[in-house]
C-alpha positions as CSV (number, residue, x, y, z in Angstrom):
1,A,13.8,-53.4,-79.1
2,M,12.5,-55.4,-76.3
3,Q,13.7,-52.8,-73.8
4,A,11.9,-50.1,-75.7
5,Q,8.7,-52.2,-75.8
6,A,8.9,-52.8,-72.0
7,M,9.4,-49.1,-71.4
8,S,6.4,-48.3,-73.6
9,V,4.2,-50.8,-71.8
10,E,5.2,-49.4,-68.4
11,A,4.6,-45.8,-69.6
12,N,1.1,-46.8,-70.7
13,R,0.4,-48.5,-67.4
14,R,1.4,-45.4,-65.5
15,R,-0.8,-43.2,-67.7
16,E,-3.7,-45.5,-67.1
17,Q,-3.1,-45.5,-63.4
18,Q,-2.9,-41.7,-63.4
19,L,-6.1,-41.5,-65.4
20,V,-7.9,-43.7,-62.8
21,R,-6.6,-41.4,-60.0
22,V,-7.8,-38.3,-61.8
23,K,-11.2,-39.7,-62.4
24,A,-11.5,-40.7,-58.8
25,A,-10.5,-37.1,-57.8
26,L,-13.2,-35.8,-60.0
27,V,-15.8,-38.0,-58.4
28,R,-14.6,-36.8,-54.9
29,I,-15.1,-33.2,-56.2
30,E,-18.6,-34.0,-57.3
31,E,-19.4,-35.6,-54.0
32,G,-17.9,-32.8,-51.9
33,D,-15.2,-35.1,-50.5
34,Y,-12.2,-33.6,-52.4
35,G,-9.4,-32.6,-50.2
36,W,-10.2,-35.0,-47.4
37,C,-8.0,-38.1,-46.7
38,L,-9.8,-41.3,-47.7
39,E,-8.0,-43.2,-44.9
40,C,-8.3,-41.0,-41.8
41,G,-10.8,-38.3,-42.9
42,E,-8.5,-35.4,-42.0
43,P,-7.9,-32.5,-44.5
44,I,-5.1,-33.0,-47.0
45,D,-2.6,-30.2,-46.9
46,P,-3.3,-27.8,-49.7
47,R,0.4,-27.9,-50.6
48,R,0.1,-31.6,-51.2
49,L,-2.9,-31.1,-53.4
50,E,-1.0,-28.4,-55.4
51,H,1.8,-30.9,-56.0
52,D,-0.6,-33.8,-56.8
53,P,-4.3,-32.7,-57.2
54,A,-5.4,-36.4,-57.4
55,A,-3.8,-37.3,-54.0
56,P,-6.4,-39.4,-52.1
57,L,-4.4,-39.5,-48.8
58,C,-2.9,-37.1,-46.4
59,I,0.9,-37.3,-46.2
60,G,0.8,-39.3,-42.9
61,C,-1.5,-42.0,-44.3
62,A,0.4,-42.1,-47.6
63,E,3.7,-42.7,-45.8
64,A,2.1,-45.4,-43.7
65,A,0.7,-47.1,-46.8
66,E,4.1,-47.0,-48.4
67,S,5.8,-48.6,-45.4
68,T,3.5,-51.7,-45.5
């Protein structure tokens, strides 16, 4: 039962995190900044946005952020 509860808590945390990312993407759309990397300012590859429409970083910056 405790494992199921922990899994439920983690699933809720991930949903909340995704909701924050989607809301941020909507703000970027409204501001005309959607599709541009928040870190380096370069365009985000459309294939990346097709896979994850809420992606705030280009693949290079995302990989760099994961390695730190």
